[in-house]
C-alpha positions as CSV (number, residue, x, y, z in Angstrom):
1,X,0.0,-0.1,-0.1
2,X,1.0,3.5,-0.8
3,X,1.4,6.0,2.1
4,X,-1.1,9.1,1.6
5,X,1.8,11.4,2.8
6,X,4.1,10.1,0.2
7,X,1.5,10.6,-2.2
8,X,0.8,14.2,-1.3
9,X,4.4,15.0,-1.3
10,X,4.8,13.4,-4.8
11,X,1.9,15.7,-6.2
12,X,3.5,18.7,-4.3
13,X,6.7,17.9,-6.0
14,X,4.9,18.1,-9.4
15,X,3.5,21.5,-8.5
16,X,-0.2,20.1,-7.8
17,X,-1.3,22.3,-5.1
18,X,-5.2,22.6,-5.7
19,X,-7.7,19.7,-4.8
20,X,-11.4,19.5,-5.5
21,X,-13.9,16.6,-5.6
22,X,-16.6,14.4,-4.3
23,X,-15.1,11.9,-1.5
24,X,-15.0,8.0,-2.4
25,X,-14.4,5.2,-0.3
26,X,-11.2,4.1,-2.0
27,X,-9.6,7.6,-1.7
28,X,-11.0,8.3,1.9
29,X,-7.6,7.9,3.5
30,X,-5.9,10.3,1.1
31,X,-9.0,12.6,1.2
32,X,-8.8,12.8,5.0
33,X,-4.9,13.5,4.7
34,X,-5.4,16.6,2.5
35,X,-8.5,17.9,4.4
36,X,-5.8,18.1,7.3
37,X,-2.8,19.3,5.5
38,X,-4.4,21.6,2.8
39,X,-5.5,25.2,3.3
40,X,-9.5,25.3,3.0
41,X,-8.9,27.7,0.0
42,X,-7.1,25.2,-1.7
43,X,-9.1,21.9,-0.9
44,X,-12.7,22.3,-1.9
45,X,-15.2,19.3,-1.4
46,X,-17.6,20.1,-4.2
47,X,-21.3,19.1,-4.6
48,X,-20.7,16.9,-7.6
49,X,-17.9,15.9,-9.9
50,X,-18.9,18.2,-12.6
51,X,-18.7,21.2,-10.4
52,X,-15.1,20.0,-9.4
53,X,-14.0,20.0,-13.1
54,X,-15.3,23.5,-13.5
55,X,-13.7,24.7,-10.3
56,X,-10.3,23.1,-11.3
57,X,-10.9,24.8,-14.6
58,X,-11.2,28.2,-13.1
59,X,-8.1,27.5,-10.7
60,X,-6.1,26.9,-13.9
61,X,-7.7,29.9,-15.8
62,X,-6.5,32.2,-12.8
63,X,-3.0,30.4,-12.1
64,X,-1.8,28.5,-15.3
65,X,-1.5,25.4,-13.0
66,X,-2.9,22.0,-13.0
67,X,-5.5,21.2,-10.2
68,X,-6.2,17.7,-9.0
69,X,-9.9,16.6,-9.1
70,X,-10.8,13.4,-7.0
71,X,-14.1,11.3,-7.5
72,X,-15.3,7.8,-7.5
73,X,-15.4,6.3,-10.9
74,X,-19.6,6.5,-10.7
75,X,-18.8,10.6,-11.0
76,X,-17.7,10.0,-14.4
77,X,-21.3,10.6,-15.5
78,X,-21.3,13.9,-13.8
79,X,-17.8,15.0,-15.1
80,X,-18.3,13.9,-18.9
81,X,-20.0,17.1,-19.7
82,X,-17.6,19.8,-18.5
83,X,-14.7,17.5,-19.3
84,X,-15.9,17.3,-23.1
85,X,-17.3,20.6,-23.5
86,X,-15.0,22.8,-21.4
87,X,-11.7,21.4,-20.5
88,X,-11.0,19.1,-23.9
89,X,-8.4,20.2,-26.2
90,X,-10.9,20.7,-29.0
91,X,-12.8,23.5,-26.7
92,X,-10.4,25.4,-24.2
93,X,-7.8,22.8,-23.6
94,X,-7.6,22.9,-19.9
95,X,-5.1,20.8,-18.2
96,X,-5.9,18.7,-14.9
97,X,-5.2,15.5,-13.0
98,X,-8.0,13.4,-12.2
99,X,-7.9,10.8,-9.5
100,X,-10.5,8.1,-9.9
101,X,-11.3,5.5,-7.2
102,X,-12.0,2.0,-9.4
103,X,-15.1,0.8,-7.8
104,X,-16.5,-2.4,-9.3
105,X,-13.1,-3.3,-10.9
106,X,-13.4,-6.4,-12.7
107,X,-12.2,-9.6,-10.6
108,X,-12.6,-7.6,-7.2
109,X,-15.3,-8.2,-4.9
110,X,-17.8,-5.1,-4.8
111,X,-21.3,-4.0,-4.3
112,X,-23.7,-4.6,-7.3
113,X,-24.3,-0.9,-7.8
114,X,-20.5,-0.8,-9.0
115,X,-20.5,-3.7,-11.3
116,X,-21.2,-1.9,-14.8
117,X,-19.4,1.1,-14.1
118,X,-16.2,-1.0,-12.9
119,X,-16.6,-2.5,-16.6
120,X,-16.6,0.6,-18.6
121,X,-14.6,3.2,-16.4
122,X,-11.5,2.5,-18.7
123,X,-13.7,2.3,-21.9
124,X,-15.2,5.7,-21.1
125,X,-12.0,7.3,-20.8
126,X,-10.7,5.8,-23.8
127,X,-14.1,7.2,-25.6
128,X,-13.3,10.5,-24.2
129,X,-9.6,10.2,-25.5
130,X,-8.3,11.1,-21.9
131,X,-5.0,9.4,-21.4
132,X,-5.2,7.3,-18.2
133,X,-2.9,5.1,-16.0
134,X,-3.6,2.5,-13.4
135,X,-1.8,3.2,-10.4
136,X,0.8,0.5,-9.0
137,X,2.7,1.0,-5.9
138,X,6.3,0.3,-7.9
139,X,5.6,2.9,-10.6
140,X,3.7,5.5,-8.8
141,X,6.5,8.3,-9.2
142,X,7.0,7.8,-12.8
143,X,3.3,7.6,-13.6
144,X,2.4,10.9,-11.9
145,X,5.3,12.6,-13.5
146,X,4.5,11.4,-17.0
147,X,0.9,12.2,-16.8
148,X,1.4,15.7,-15.4
149,X,3.6,16.4,-18.0
150,X,1.6,15.0,-20.8
151,X,-1.3,17.1,-19.5
152,X,0.7,20.1,-19.3
153,X,2.1,19.8,-22.8
154,X,-1.1,18.8,-24.5
155,X,-3.5,20.9,-22.5
156,X,-5.9,18.4,-21.5
157,X,-7.2,16.4,-18.7
158,X,-5.4,13.2,-17.8
159,X,-6.5,10.3,-15.1
160,X,-4.9,8.2,-12.6
161,X,-7.1,5.3,-11.8
162,X,-7.0,4.0,-8.2
163,X,-7.5,0.2,-7.6
164,X,-8.8,-1.2,-4.2
165,X,-6.7,-1.2,-1.3
166,X,-3.8,1.3,-3.1
167,X,-3.6,4.0,-0.4
168,X,-2.4,2.9,3.1
169,X,-4.7,3.5,6.3
170,X,-4.6,7.2,7.4
171,X,-6.2,8.0,11.0
172,X,-7.8,11.4,10.9
173,X,-6.7,13.8,13.6
174,X,-10.4,15.4,13.0
175,X,-12.0,12.2,14.1
176,X,-13.1,13.3,17.4
177,X,-14.0,16.9,16.3
178,X,-17.3,17.8,17.4
179,X,-19.7,18.7,14.4
180,X,-21.3,21.9,13.9
181,X,-24.7,20.9,15.3
182,X,-24.6,18.7,18.3
183,X,-27.6,16.5,17.6
184,X,-28.4,13.6,19.9
185,X,-30.8,12.1,17.1
186,X,-29.4,8.7,15.7
187,X,-30.2,8.4,12.1
188,X,-31.3,4.9,12.2
189,X,-33.5,5.7,15.5
190,X,-35.0,8.6,13.3
191,X,-36.0,6.1,10.6
192,X,-37.1,3.7,12.7
193,X,-39.7,6.4,14.4
194,X,-40.7,7.5,10.7
195,X,-41.7,4.0,9.6
196,X,-43.8,3.8,13.0
197,X,-45.3,7.1,12.2
198,X,-46.4,7.1,8.7
199,X,-49.7,5.6,7.4
200,X,-49.9,2.3,6.3
201,X,-49.5,1.5,2.4
202,X,-47.0,4.6,2.1
203,X,-43.9,3.7,0.0
204,X,-40.4,5.1,0.7
205,X,-37.6,5.6,-1.7
206,X,-34.2,5.9,0.1
207,X,-31.0,7.4,-1.0
208,X,-27.7,5.5,-1.6
209,X,-25.5,4.7,1.3
210,X,-26.1,4.1,4.9
211,X,-29.7,5.5,5.0
212,X,-31.0,2.4,2.6
213,X,-28.9,0.0,4.7
214,X,-30.5,1.3,7.8
215,X,-33.8,1.2,6.4
216,X,-33.5,-2.2,5.1
217,X,-32.3,-3.2,8.6
218,X,-35.2,-1.5,10.6
219,X,-37.3,-3.6,8.4
220,X,-35.6,-6.5,9.1
221,X,-35.6,-5.9,13.0
222,X,-39.2,-5.7,13.1
223,X,-39.7,-8.6,10.6
224,X,-41.4,-6.5,8.2
225,X,-41.9,-6.5,4.4
226,X,-39.4,-4.8,2.2
227,X,-42.0,-4.5,-0.6
228,X,-42.8,-0.9,0.0
229,X,-39.3,0.3,-0.2
230,X,-37.1,1.4,-3.1
231,X,-33.5,1.4,-2.1
232,X,-31.6,3.5,-4.3
233,X,-28.3,1.9,-4.2
234,X,-26.3,3.9,-6.7
235,X,-27.4,7.2,-8.7
236,X,-26.4,9.6,-5.8
237,X,-28.7,12.7,-5.7
238,X,-31.3,11.2,-7.8
239,X,-33.6,9.6,-5.2
240,X,-35.8,12.7,-4.8
241,X,-36.7,12.4,-8.6
242,X,-37.5,8.8,-8.5
243,X,-39.8,9.5,-5.7
244,X,-41.4,12.2,-7.6
245,X,-42.0,9.9,-10.7
246,X,-43.7,7.4,-8.5
247,X,-45.8,10.1,-6.8
248,X,-47.2,11.5,-10.0
249,X,-48.2,7.9,-11.4
250,X,-49.6,6.7,-8.1
251,X,-51.4,9.8,-6.6
252,X,-53.5,7.8,-4.2
253,X,-50.4,6.7,-2.3
254,X,-48.2,8.9,0.1
255,X,-44.6,8.8,-1.2
256,X,-41.7,9.7,1.0
257,X,-38.1,10.1,0.0
258,X,-35.4,9.5,2.4
259,X,-32.5,11.6,1.3
260,X,-29.2,12.6,2.6
261,X,-27.4,16.1,2.7
262,X,-24.6,15.4,0.4
263,X,-27.0,13.5,-2.1
264,X,-29.3,16.4,-1.8
265,X,-26.8,18.8,-2.5
266,X,-25.5,16.9,-5.5
267,X,-28.6,17.7,-7.4
268,X,-30.3,20.4,-5.2
269,X,-31.9,21.8,-8.3
270,X,-34.5,19.0,-8.1
271,X,-36.0,21.0,-5.1
272,X,-37.3,23.5,-7.4
273,X,-39.2,21.1,-9.7
274,X,-40.7,19.2,-6.9
275,X,-41.6,22.2,-5.0
276,X,-43.5,23.2,-8.0
277,X,-44.9,20.0,-8.8
278,X,-48.2,20.5,-6.3
279,X,-48.1,16.8,-5.4
280,X,-50.4,16.3,-2.5
281,X,-48.8,12.9,-1.8
282,X,-45.0,13.7,-1.6
283,X,-42.7,14.1,1.3
284,X,-39.2,14.9,0.9
285,X,-37.0,14.1,4.1
286,X,-33.4,15.0,4.5
287,X,-31.6,13.3,7.2
288,X,-28.8,15.9,7.8
289,X,-25.5,14.9,9.6
290,X,-23.2,17.4,7.7
291,X,-20.8,14.5,6.3
292,X,-20.4,12.0,3.5
293,X,-21.1,9.2,6.1
294,X,-20.5,6.2,3.6
295,X,-17.0,7.3,2.3
296,X,-14.9,8.3,5.4
297,X,-17.2,11.0,7.0
298,X,-15.9,13.9,4.8
299,X,-17.6,17.0,5.7
300,X,-20.3,18.5,3.6
301,X,-21.9,22.1,3.7
302,X,-25.1,20.6,4.9
303,X,-25.2,21.9,8.3
304,X,-24.2,25.3,6.8
305,X,-27.3,25.5,4.5
306,X,-30.9,26.3,5.6
307,X,-32.4,23.6,3.5
308,X,-35.7,24.3,5.1
309,X,-35.5,27.8,3.9
310,X,-34.6,26.8,0.5
311,X,-37.6,24.3,0.6
312,X,-39.9,27.1,1.3
313,X,-38.6,29.3,-1.3
314,X,-38.8,26.8,-3.8
315,X,-42.6,26.0,-3.2
316,X,-42.9,23.0,-0.6
317,X,-46.3,23.6,1.0
318,X,-45.3,22.5,4.3
319,X,-41.8,22.4,5.7
320,X,-40.5,21.3,9.2
321,X,-37.0,21.3,10.8
322,X,-36.6,18.6,13.5
323,X,-33.8,18.9,16.0
324,X,-35.2,16.8,18.9
325,X,-36.1,13.1,18.8
326,X,-39.5,13.7,20.5
327,X,-40.5,16.0,17.7
328,X,-40.4,13.2,14.9
329,X,-43.7,11.6,15.7
330,X,-45.6,14.4,16.3
331,X,-44.3,16.0,12.7
332,X,-45.3,12.9,10.9
333,X,-48.6,12.6,12.6
334,X,-49.4,16.3,11.5
335,X,-48.1,15.3,7.9
336,X,-50.6,12.4,7.6
337,X,-53.3,14.9,7.5
338,X,-51.9,17.8,5.2
339,X,-51.2,18.1,1.6
340,X,-47.9,18.3,0.0
341,X,-45.4,18.4,-1.2
342,X,-43.9,18.5,2.1
343,X,-40.4,18.9,3.4
344,X,-38.8,17.7,6.5
345,X,-35.3,18.3,7.7
346,X,-34.0,16.2,10.5
347,X,-30.6,17.1,12.1
348,X,-29.2,13.8,13.1
349,X,-25.5,12.8,14.3
350,X,-22.8,11.5,12.2
351,X,-22.0,7.8,12.2
352,X,-23.6,4.3,12.3
353,X,-23.3,1.2,14.3
354,X,-20.2,-0.8,13.5
355,X,-22.3,-4.1,12.8
356,X,-24.6,-2.2,10.3
357,X,-25.3,-4.7,7.4
358,X,-26.3,-4.6,3.7
359,X,-29.3,-5.4,1.9
360,X,-29.6,-9.3,1.5
361,X,-31.7,-9.2,-1.7
362,X,-30.4,-8.4,-5.2
363,X,-31.4,-5.0,-6.9
364,X,-33.6,-6.9,-9.5
365,X,-35.7,-8.5,-6.5
366,X,-36.1,-4.9,-4.7
367,X,-37.4,-3.8,-7.9
368,X,-39.7,-6.6,-8.6
369,X,-41.1,-6.6,-5.0
370,X,-41.6,-2.8,-5.0
371,X,-43.5,-2.9,-8.3
372,X,-45.7,-5.5,-6.9
373,X,-46.3,-3.8,-3.7
374,X,-47.3,-0.7,-5.5
375,X,-50.2,-2.5,-6.9
376,X,-51.7,-3.4,-3.6
């Protein structure tokens, strides 16, 4: 495994001093390291990968220096537009170094949502004609130097592909740092109360990451059916629009979206469309803990942003912000009797229990069960 410090020093020696991106579990140790050692003005955790490409482009225009953009390979989709219509040599020709975690790498065990992305990761870079190298510990120094020089010479983005277990462990000095808001509400407990409070026959769409895992575990704990839940195991930021589509077509069912702050920020423009939808049966819930919990606890700006005020401004009919566990039941009891679209922000504490499991049924079965459940 490669030391995070050694890799950071290598980047600095190649005059890479600006970092932007979306945290990834394969890069979490490196991300934690730069979060501690780089000034905040030169390390920006963006809401999505396309924004990081644009930010790095702005950095280059202002300094004539390369920036580094880090992402999980699932973020290629968000990055393709600015990579091809902004940074590509046929347009503005903006050099930058991409650091891409290779989830779903063929032959390496991973979660099902990463399978297809892992297969096509290299093909996508080849199609975009972006030069890349898969990092190996023995060739790291040479590879980084050559790619940086190629990027500078040809005025184009280049990519470093990071396989699983490349970076060595880094224990964050911020691990015990107090969050901005001292919530006492556990996210899994909040999900449990929500399930107990909503009307029978309601359906839930839950965002990717630990929220879906906890929803599944709560159902298991109470020996409840999973056929009213659609677990969005990938597609970060899109759960709210999946729920929107269901609510449109099933006006007689109450539809709840369980969102996270990082996911909501990634495609926050969805709120404007949902807020104007006049959907009586839609409730959008954001469980806000101010971190990307599934990929190492890197901070979001979620606790600095007033999602509730944004919801009001975009047209949600009823808006609630919950900071105490005792408020959850009362708010959802009230929601059962009002017309939507509704928005609920629940401030929860970061982290999850150490033995949190994963869904034990396949995405295909989740889809089939949910479709059948909608007919009831």
